[in-house]
N, C-alpha and C positions, 0 to 999 in steps of 0.2 A: 241469111236468117240467123237471128240471135238465138243462142241456146243457153239454158240455165247452167250455172256451175253446179256440179253434182258432188265432187270430192277430189282430193288430191292425196297422193302418197309420195313421200320423199325419203331419201336415204343417201348416206355417203358410203362409198366403197373404197377400199384400198386397192386401187388400180390406176392405170394411166388413161388419159382421155381417148387415145386411139383404140385401146382394147374395149373401152366402154362403147364408143361409137360403133365399132364392129359388132358388138353384141346386139345392138339395137337395129342395125341396118343390113346385116348379112343374113340371108335366109337360113343357111345351115346353122349359124350361131343361134338364131331365134328358135329354130327347131329343138335346140339343145336345152333351152331354158324357159321359153315363153309359154308357161302353163303353171297352174297352181302346184305346190309341192306334192300334194296327194294325188295328182293326176299325171297324165303324160301327153306328149304330142302324137299326132297322127303322121307318121313318116311320109315325106313327099308332098305334103300339103302346104308347106311354108314357102312364101315368096316375099321378096323385098327388092324393089327397084327404087332406091332412095334418091329420087329426083322429083321435082315438082311435076305432078301428073302421074308419077309412077305408082304402081299398085303394091300393096302388101297384103298378105293373107296368112292365116294360121288356123289349124283345126286341133281342138283339144278333146281327147277321149274322156268321156265321163261314164265309165262302165257300171258304176253302182246304180245309175239311173237309166242305163241303156240307151244313151244317145251320144252324139258327137256335137260339140259346140263349134260352129264355123264362124270365123271372123274375117272380114276383108275391108279394104278401103283404099283411098288414094291419098298420096302425100300432097299437101298444098303449100307447105313451107319446109325447106331443107336448108338449114344453116349449119354447115359442117362443124361438129364438136360443140354446138351451142343449142340447137333447137330443131325438133321435128314436130310438125302438125299434120294430122291426117284424119280422114273420116274413119268411122268404124261401124260397119253393119254387122248384123248377127242373124244367124239362122241355124236351125237343126236339120235343114234340108240340103243334102249334098248337091242335088242338081242346081239349086239356087246358088250355093257356094261356087260351083264350077262356072255358072253363068256370070256371077258377080255383077248383077244389074246396078248400073250407076244411079238409078232412081230408088233404090232400096232405102228404107228409113235408116238414118245414120246419126251417130253421136260424133262430136269433135273431140279428139285427143290431142293434148299438147304434152310433149316430153322435152323438158329443159335440162341442160347440162351445165355444170360449172367445173372447170379444171382447177383443182386446188393443189397441183403439183403431184404429190404422191397419193392423192385421193381425188375422187370424182363424186360430186353431188349430182343426184338425178331426182327430178320431180315429174310424176305422171299425173296429169289433170284431165278429168273427163267432164264434158259438157253435154247436155241434152235433156231429155225428159225421162223420168223414171219414178215409179211409185216411191213415196217417202220411206216406206218400210223396207225397201230393197236397197237403198243407198248405202247404209252401213255394212250390209252383207257384201255388197259389191266392192266397197272400199277394203274390207277385210280380205276378200279374195285377191284383190290386186296386191295387197301386202304379201300374200304367199307367192305371187309371181316374183316380187322383189326378193323373197327368200330363195326362190329358184335361181334368180340372177346371181345372188351371192354364192350359191353352190357351184354354178357354172364358172364364175370368176375364180373360185378356189381351186378348180381342177388344173 
């Protein structure tokens, strides 16, 4: 099924490719940064089996609005140090998150990496269906995830 391009966010970081790959594919690392800078992770909810067919999952606490944002999906492409492609489903229902139904509505996410020696370029691209007025806010939100990634890499 073809999905519409929604947006992409890209940035270059002063780090090596192995550290960057680990940040995107290791569950403990993801739990340390994969959330907007103004929010936080829900400990113990992150998963990542970075192999084709492997699952990834994350839960972000959104206390100001009284809910948890649950995300999950499966990897469809894993090219070490180059590219990750996975589905991304969303719910505010913990039981749905725990069940992770394979038939849940999903977007496609592509994460591309380029090793520039002492720096690594990363691009996050999301495809799917979304109301036009929500796209810019979602893109801005992902920009803050990239800020969280910068904070993680600086530690």
